[in-house]
Structure formats: structure tokens, C-alpha cells
Backbone as a ProteinNet text record, in pm:
[ID]
protein_1_A
[PRIMARY]
MNIMNRNMMTGLVTGSLIGATIGMYAVTQMNNGDRRRLMRQRNRMMKKASNVVKGMNMF
[TERTIARY]
12068.4	12201.5	12168.7	12289.1	12281.3	12321.7	12376.7	12374.8	12471.5	12578	12713.7	12748.1	12670.9	12680.3	12634.6	12476.9	12381.5	12473.8	12532.4	12598	12706.6	12768.6	12924.8	12846.4	12738.9	12675.5	12631.8	12593.5	12509.4	12650.1	12762.9	12857.8	12916.6	12954.3	12977.6	12888.5	12786.8	12692.5	12676	12716.7	12691.1	12823.7	12944.3	13080.4	13074.9	13025.8	13011.2	12971.3	12850.3	12768.5	12861.8	12902.6	13000.8	13139.8	13187	13250.5	13287.9	13118.9	13121.6	13068.6	12998.5	12946.2	13091.7	13148.5	13310.2	13340.5	13402.2	13405.7	13368.9	13244.5	13133.2	13196.6	13195.4	13226.8	13321.5	13474.6	13605.7	13588.6	13563.3	13535.1	13479.3	13416.1	13331.1	13391.5	13520.8	13582.1	13709.9	13687.1	13841	13825	13980.1	13939.8	13967.7	13938.1	13947.7	14049.8	14141.5	14304.4	14339.6	14244.2	14310.8	14168.9	14073.8	13964.4	14012	14071	14105.7	14261.5	14320.4	14407.2	14358.5	14295.2	14207.8	14147.8	14113.7	14044.1	14122.2	14263.7	14380.1	14420.7	14433	14470.1	14411.2	14276.5	14145.9	14143.1	14171	14171	14298.9	14390.2	14526.1	14507.3	14466.9	14442.8	14333.5	14204.2	14131.9	14164.8	14296.9	14334.4	14437	14530.6	14612.8	14523.1	14448.7	14301.2	14276.7	14241.2	14173.3	14269.9	14376.1	14531.7	14520.4	14531.3	14565.2	14467.8	14312.1	14222.9	14191.6	14301.2	14257.4	14380.7	14476.7	14611.9	14588.3	14448	14428.2	14355.7	14265.6	14194	14068.1	14032.6	13922.7	13774.1	13814	13641.5	13676.7
24860.5	24850.4	24710	24668.9	24506.6	24472.8	24372.2	24296.4	24379.6	24344.1	24354.6	24535.3	24618.9	24797.8	24778	24757.6	24767.1	24700.1	24589.8	24555.1	24627.9	24683	24789.9	24915	24963.5	25086.3	25087.8	24997.2	24952.5	24916.7	24846.5	24862.4	25009.1	25069.6	25188.9	25292.7	25273.3	25397.9	25318.6	25205.7	25165.1	25151.6	25171.3	25209.9	25343.7	25459.3	25586.6	25641.9	25548.6	25572.7	25543.4	25399.1	25358.6	25454.7	25496.3	25609.9	25700.8	25798.2	25880.1	25883.9	25791	25740.7	25741.5	25664	25642.4	25768.7	25833.9	25989.1	26090.9	26096.1	26164.3	26165.1	25971.6	25915.5	25940.7	25982	26026.3	26172.9	26227.3	26360.2	26452.8	26327.2	26398.3	26313.1	26257.5	26193.3	26278.4	26359.8	26422.6	26570.2	26622	26726.9	26855.6	26980.3	27094	27113.2	27098.1	27113.6	27039.5	26897	26786.8	26875.7	26922.3	26923	27031	27143.4	27274	27245.5	27133.6	27096.3	27023.3	26977	26891.2	26943.9	27051.3	27211.6	27243	27294.3	27365.1	27283	27166.2	27067	27023.3	27055.8	27016.6	27146.3	27272.8	27396.9	27399.8	27367.1	27361.6	27268.6	27116.8	27028.5	27105.7	27154.6	27216.6	27339.4	27418.4	27489.7	27462.7	27358.6	27289.6	27200.5	27191.2	27115.1	27189.6	27321.5	27408.2	27466.2	27501.8	27531.4	27445.5	27280.9	27243.4	27240.2	27236.7	27255.3	27355.1	27473.3	27580.9	27561.5	27530.3	27511.9	27420.3	27331.9	27211.3	27301.3	27433.1	27511.6	27446.1	27364.5	27260.6	27359.3	27432.2	27521.3	27658.4
16602	16740.5	16803.5	16710.5	16784.8	16936.6	16987.4	17116	17144.3	17089.8	17145.2	17177.2	17063	17133.2	17183	17266.4	17342.2	17477.5	17494.4	17615.3	17643.5	17492.7	17573.9	17628.3	17578.1	17610.5	17765.3	17805.7	17920	18015.6	17967.3	18048.9	18069.3	17990.8	18003	18103.5	18094.5	18148.8	18293.5	18319.9	18475.3	18557.7	18432.9	18507.5	18501.9	18457.1	18457.3	18637.7	18639.9	18782.8	18889.5	18882.7	18991.3	19028.6	18914.6	18944.7	18942.1	18953.6	18970.8	19128.5	19173.4	19322.1	19431.9	19333.8	19453.7	19473.5	19367.1	19348.5	19446.9	19457.9	19504.5	19699.2	19711.7	19826	19905.5	19781.8	19867.2	19861.3	19800.3	19829.1	19962.3	19982.8	20100.1	20220	20194.2	20310	20335	20220.6	20239.9	20358.2	20374.6	20457	20394.1	20429.5	20365	20268.9	20342.2	20253.3	20151.6	20113.6	20052.1	19926.8	19949.9	19897.1	19796.5	19879.9	19770.5	19718.5	19718.4	19705	19564.9	19541.3	19416.3	19343.6	19402.4	19323.4	19247.2	19271.8	19189.6	19084.4	19163.9	19022.1	18914.8	18973.3	18838	18758.3	18843.6	18745.8	18648.6	18706.4	18637.8	18509.1	18509.6	18411.3	18298	18369.4	18256.2	18176.6	18218.7	18144.8	18076.7	18087.6	17999.9	17871.8	17938.2	17828.2	17710.7	17774.3	17661.9	17597.9	17674.8	17550.1	17454.9	17483.6	17381.2	17235.5	17327.8	17246.1	17128.9	17205.3	17100.7	16997.7	17054.1	16937.6	16848.8	16842	16757.7	16665.1	16646	16598.2	16557.9	16653.8	16621.3	16654.1	16752.8	16761.7	16771.7
[MASK]
+++++++++++++++++++++++++++++++++++++++++++++++++++++++++++

């Protein structure tokens, strides 16, 4: 693995950790109604994504 790939991988991992941390902080600051709304939206997105993958016949 050369230096450029290693630096890119390090940046991706660091960015992912920062994003996850900020996301967790944002969720803790939400009230219950906002949290429920977010969960409903996430469930809808997951259903749509699973339908797209099923339509592609990949799995």
C-alpha cells in the first residue's frame, strides 16, 4: 500500500469518526418528537434502498 492510499484511508476513517461523533451529539440534543420523525425517515429510506437492491437482483 503506497503513501497516497494510506493517507486517503486515514482521512476516511478520521472523517467517519468525526461524523459519527457529531451525529450522536445531534441526536442527544433532539427532543422526542424530532427523534421519532428521524427514525421514521430512516426506516423509509432503508425500505427504499432494499427495494432498489432487490430490483437489481444482486443478492
